[in-house]
MIDOSE-1310 file (N, C-alpha, C; in nm, 2 decimals, decimal comma, always signed):
residues 112
mdas	-6,33/+0,60/+6,40/-6,29/+0,68/+6,29/-6,42/+0,60/+6,17; -6,51/+0,68/+6,12/-6,58/+0,60/+6,01/-6,52/+0,65/+5,85; -6,62/+0,59/+5,78/-6,54/+0,62/+5,61/-6,55/+0,76/+5,58; -6,66/+0,83/+5,63/-6,68/+0,96/+5,58/-6,55/+1,04/+5,66
eavt	-6,55/+1,01/+5,79/-6,42/+1,10/+5,86/-6,26/+1,05/+5,80; -6,26/+0,94/+5,73/-6,15/+0,89/+5,67/-6,12/+0,97/+5,55; -6,22/+0,98/+5,45/-6,20/+1,05/+5,35/-6,17/+1,21/+5,37; -6,24/+1,27/+5,47/-6,23/+1,40/+5,51/-6,06/+1,44/+5,53
ellt	-6,02/+1,33/+5,63/-5,88/+1,33/+5,67/-5,79/+1,32/+5,53; -5,81/+1,24/+5,45/-5,73/+1,22/+5,34/-5,73/+1,34/+5,24; -5,88/+1,39/+5,21/-5,90/+1,52/+5,12/-5,79/+1,63/+5,19; -5,78/+1,64/+5,30/-5,70/+1,77/+5,37/-5,54/+1,72/+5,42
arll	-5,52/+1,58/+5,40/-5,38/+1,54/+5,46/-5,27/+1,62/+5,41; -5,17/+1,67/+5,52/-5,06/+1,75/+5,47/-4,92/+1,68/+5,47; -4,92/+1,53/+5,51/-4,82/+1,45/+5,48/-4,83/+1,32/+5,45; -4,74/+1,24/+5,40/-4,76/+1,12/+5,36/-4,65/+1,03/+5,44
sfgg	-4,73/+0,91/+5,49/-4,65/+0,82/+5,60/-4,76/+0,73/+5,60; -4,68/+0,58/+5,58/-4,76/+0,47/+5,55/-4,73/+0,38/+5,72; -4,63/+0,44/+5,77/-4,62/+0,37/+5,92/-4,57/+0,48/+6,02; -4,54/+0,44/+6,12/-4,50/+0,55/+6,24/-4,38/+0,64/+6,18
rgfa	-4,39/+0,78/+6,24/-4,33/+0,87/+6,23/-4,22/+0,90/+6,34; -4,06/+0,94/+6,29/-4,00/+0,94/+6,42/-3,96/+0,83/+6,50; -3,88/+0,89/+6,60/-3,85/+0,78/+6,70/-3,97/+0,70/+6,78; -4,05/+0,79/+6,81/-4,18/+0,73/+6,89/-4,28/+0,68/+6,79
gavd	-4,24/+0,67/+6,64/-4,33/+0,60/+6,56/-4,46/+0,63/+6,57; -4,50/+0,77/+6,59/-4,64/+0,83/+6,59/-4,71/+0,79/+6,46; -4,85/+0,77/+6,47/-4,90/+0,75/+6,34/-5,00/+0,86/+6,33; -4,95/+0,94/+6,21/-5,05/+1,05/+6,15/-5,18/+1,02/+6,15
pgta	-5,26/+1,11/+6,16/-5,41/+1,08/+6,12/-5,45/+1,05/+5,98; -5,35/+1,08/+5,87/-5,38/+1,05/+5,73/-5,34/+0,89/+5,69; -5,28/+0,84/+5,79/-5,20/+0,69/+5,81/-5,31/+0,63/+5,86; -5,37/+0,69/+5,98/-5,51/+0,60/+6,03/-5,62/+0,59/+5,91
ayrh	-5,66/+0,71/+5,84/-5,75/+0,71/+5,75/-5,72/+0,62/+5,63; -5,59/+0,62/+5,60/-5,56/+0,53/+5,50/-5,60/+0,37/+5,53; -5,56/+0,35/+5,66/-5,57/+0,20/+5,70/-5,72/+0,16/+5,72; -5,78/+0,29/+5,76/-5,94/+0,25/+5,78/-6,02/+0,21/+5,64
lahl	-5,97/+0,29/+5,55/-6,04/+0,28/+5,41/-5,98/+0,13/+5,34; -5,86/+0,10/+5,37/-5,81/-0,02/+5,36/-5,90/-0,15/+5,41; -5,93/-0,12/+5,50/-6,02/-0,22/+5,57/-6,15/-0,26/+5,50; -6,20/-0,15/+5,45/-6,33/-0,15/+5,35/-6,31/-0,22/+5,24
gaqa	-6,18/-0,24/+5,19/-6,18/-0,32/+5,06/-6,24/-0,25/+4,94; -6,29/-0,31/+4,85/-6,36/-0,25/+4,74/-6,46/-0,16/+4,75; -6,51/-0,17/+4,88/-6,62/-0,07/+4,90/-6,57/+0,09/+4,90; -6,43/+0,09/+4,92/-6,39/+0,22/+4,93/-6,33/+0,29/+4,79
ipll	-6,34/+0,20/+4,71/-6,29/+0,26/+4,59/-6,35/+0,39/+4,51; -6,50/+0,40/+4,52/-6,54/+0,52/+4,49/-6,49/+0,64/+4,57; -6,47/+0,60/+4,68/-6,42/+0,72/+4,80/-6,30/+0,74/+4,76; -6,20/+0,68/+4,74/-6,07/+0,71/+4,70/-6,05/+0,75/+4,57
ervv	-6,15/+0,74/+4,45/-6,15/+0,81/+4,33/-6,18/+0,99/+4,37; -6,26/+0,96/+4,46/-6,30/+1,13/+4,49/-6,17/+1,20/+4,54; -6,09/+1,12/+4,63/-5,99/+1,18/+4,71/-5,88/+1,22/+4,59; -5,88/+1,13/+4,49/-5,77/+1,14/+4,40/-5,78/+1,26/+4,32
eegt	-5,92/+1,30/+4,29/-5,95/+1,43/+4,21/-5,96/+1,55/+4,31; -5,99/+1,54/+4,42/-6,02/+1,66/+4,51/-5,92/+1,68/+4,62; -5,81/+1,60/+4,66/-5,76/+1,62/+4,77/-5,63/+1,67/+4,76; -5,55/+1,72/+4,85/-5,44/+1,75/+4,85/-5,33/+1,67/+4,80
pagr	-5,21/+1,70/+4,77/-5,12/+1,61/+4,71/-5,09/+1,47/+4,80; -5,09/+1,53/+4,91/-5,05/+1,40/+5,00/-5,20/+1,30/+5,01; -5,29/+1,37/+5,02/-5,41/+1,27/+5,01/-5,43/+1,21/+4,87; -5,39/+1,29/+4,77/-5,41/+1,19/+4,65/-5,31/+1,09/+4,64
ayaa	-5,19/+1,11/+4,69/-5,10/+1,00/+4,67/-5,15/+0,88/+4,78; -5,20/+0,92/+4,89/-5,26/+0,80/+5,00/-5,35/+0,71/+4,88; -5,45/+0,81/+4,83/-5,56/+0,73/+4,76/-5,53/+0,65/+4,65; -5,43/+0,71/+4,55/-5,37/+0,63/+4,43/-5,29/+0,52/+4,49
tlls	-5,23/+0,52/+4,58/-5,16/+0,42/+4,64/-5,27/+0,30/+4,69; -5,40/+0,32/+4,77/-5,48/+0,22/+4,81/-5,54/+0,15/+4,68; -5,58/+0,27/+4,60/-5,63/+0,25/+4,45/-5,55/+0,12/+4,40; -5,44/+0,15/+4,40/-5,33/+0,03/+4,33/-5,36/-0,10/+4,39
elde	-5,38/-0,09/+4,55/-5,36/-0,22/+4,61/-5,52/-0,30/+4,58; -5,60/-0,18/+4,57/-5,75/-0,26/+4,55/-5,79/-0,30/+4,41; -5,75/-0,23/+4,30/-5,79/-0,26/+4,18/-5,68/-0,18/+4,10; -5,58/-0,27/+4,06/-5,46/-0,23/+3,99/-5,48/-0,15/+3,86
pagr	-5,57/-0,17/+3,77/-5,59/-0,07/+3,67/-5,63/+0,06/+3,70; -5,71/+0,06/+3,81/-5,77/+0,20/+3,87/-5,66/+0,27/+3,90; -5,55/+0,22/+3,99/-5,46/+0,26/+4,06/-5,35/+0,31/+3,98; -5,32/+0,24/+3,85/-5,23/+0,29/+3,73/-5,28/+0,39/+3,68
aawe	-5,43/+0,41/+3,66/-5,48/+0,52/+3,57/-5,50/+0,66/+3,67; -5,48/+0,62/+3,77/-5,47/+0,73/+3,88/-5,34/+0,78/+3,90; -5,24/+0,69/+3,89/-5,09/+0,74/+3,89/-5,05/+0,81/+3,78; -5,11/+0,76/+3,66/-5,10/+0,84/+3,53/-5,16/+0,97/+3,52
rlad	-5,26/+0,98/+3,59/-5,34/+1,15/+3,59/-5,24/+1,23/+3,69; -5,15/+1,19/+3,76/-5,10/+1,24/+3,86/-4,96/+1,30/+3,84; -4,90/+1,23/+3,74/-4,76/+1,21/+3,69/-4,71/+1,36/+3,67; -4,80/+1,44/+3,63/-4,75/+1,58/+3,61/-4,79/+1,70/+3,72
epgq	-4,84/+1,62/+3,82/-4,90/+1,72/+3,92/-4,76/+1,80/+3,98; -4,78/+1,94/+4,01/-4,66/+2,00/+4,08/-4,68/+2,04/+4,21; -4,78/+1,98/+4,28/-4,83/+2,02/+4,43/-4,70/+1,91/+4,52; -4,65/+1,98/+4,62/-4,54/+1,93/+4,73/-4,62/+1,83/+4,81
irff	-4,53/+1,74/+4,83/-4,55/+1,62/+4,93/-4,45/+1,60/+5,03; -4,47/+1,64/+5,15/-4,36/+1,58/+5,24/-4,38/+1,42/+5,29; -4,28/+1,34/+5,24/-4,32/+1,20/+5,26/-4,23/+1,14/+5,39; -4,26/+1,09/+5,46/-4,21/+1,03/+5,58/-4,18/+0,87/+5,57
qgcv	-4,05/+0,84/+5,61/-4,03/+0,69/+5,62/-3,98/+0,66/+5,75; -4,04/+0,64/+5,87/-3,98/+0,64/+5,98/-3,93/+0,79/+6,03; -3,81/+0,78/+6,03/-3,74/+0,92/+6,09/-3,69/+1,02/+5,94; -3,71/+0,97/+5,84/-3,64/+1,05/+5,73/-3,76/+1,08/+5,64
ceel	-3,73/+1,23/+5,63/-3,87/+1,32/+5,55/-3,78/+1,35/+5,43; -3,85/+1,31/+5,31/-3,83/+1,36/+5,17/-3,95/+1,47/+5,11; -3,89/+1,58/+5,04/-4,00/+1,66/+4,99/-3,98/+1,65/+4,85; -4,09/+1,60/+4,80/-4,11/+1,62/+4,64/-4,23/+1,62/+4,59
tlge	-4,27/+1,64/+4,46/-4,38/+1,68/+4,38/-4,46/+1,56/+4,39; -4,59/+1,55/+4,37/-4,68/+1,48/+4,36/-4,63/+1,40/+4,21; -4,62/+1,47/+4,13/-4,58/+1,40/+4,00/-4,44/+1,31/+4,02; -4,33/+1,36/+4,10/-4,25/+1,27/+4,12/-4,28/+1,14/+4,19
yarr	-4,35/+1,16/+4,28/-4,40/+1,03/+4,35/-4,47/+0,96/+4,26; -4,56/+1,01/+4,19/-4,66/+0,92/+4,09/-4,56/+0,86/+4,02; -4,45/+0,93/+3,94/-4,38/+0,86/+3,85/-4,29/+0,73/+3,90; -4,26/+0,78/+4,04/-4,19/+0,65/+4,11/-4,25/+0,52/+4,11
sldr	-4,39/+0,57/+4,15/-4,50/+0,45/+4,18/-4,54/+0,38/+4,04; -4,55/+0,45/+3,93/-4,54/+0,40/+3,81/-4,44/+0,31/+3,75; -4,33/+0,33/+3,80/-4,21/+0,26/+3,77/-4,18/+0,15/+3,85; -4,26/+0,14/+3,98/-4,26/+0,00/+4,03/-4,30/-0,12/+3,99
């Protein structure tokens, strides 16, 4: 996977999962894309800003999360922009799936 493929994957991501899902620990393509962009470090910031603006709700959450890790002020600004977004996210933590709005997820992230 290259950076362009990773961005495309996040722009269209349908769920949010930072680790393996389910009993088998399957890694979602969005998670793989997130990890690829994380390895790019600061070079990924402009790509992530594009995903925050243009991506699906899950993709935008991935991008804002990584922005927060790479550039805390930019990440906080992204979460603040997303705090009122109504789009739905399916968020997986292992075998547990939660459905919430992007705004709810953003507000949780701001509270951390």
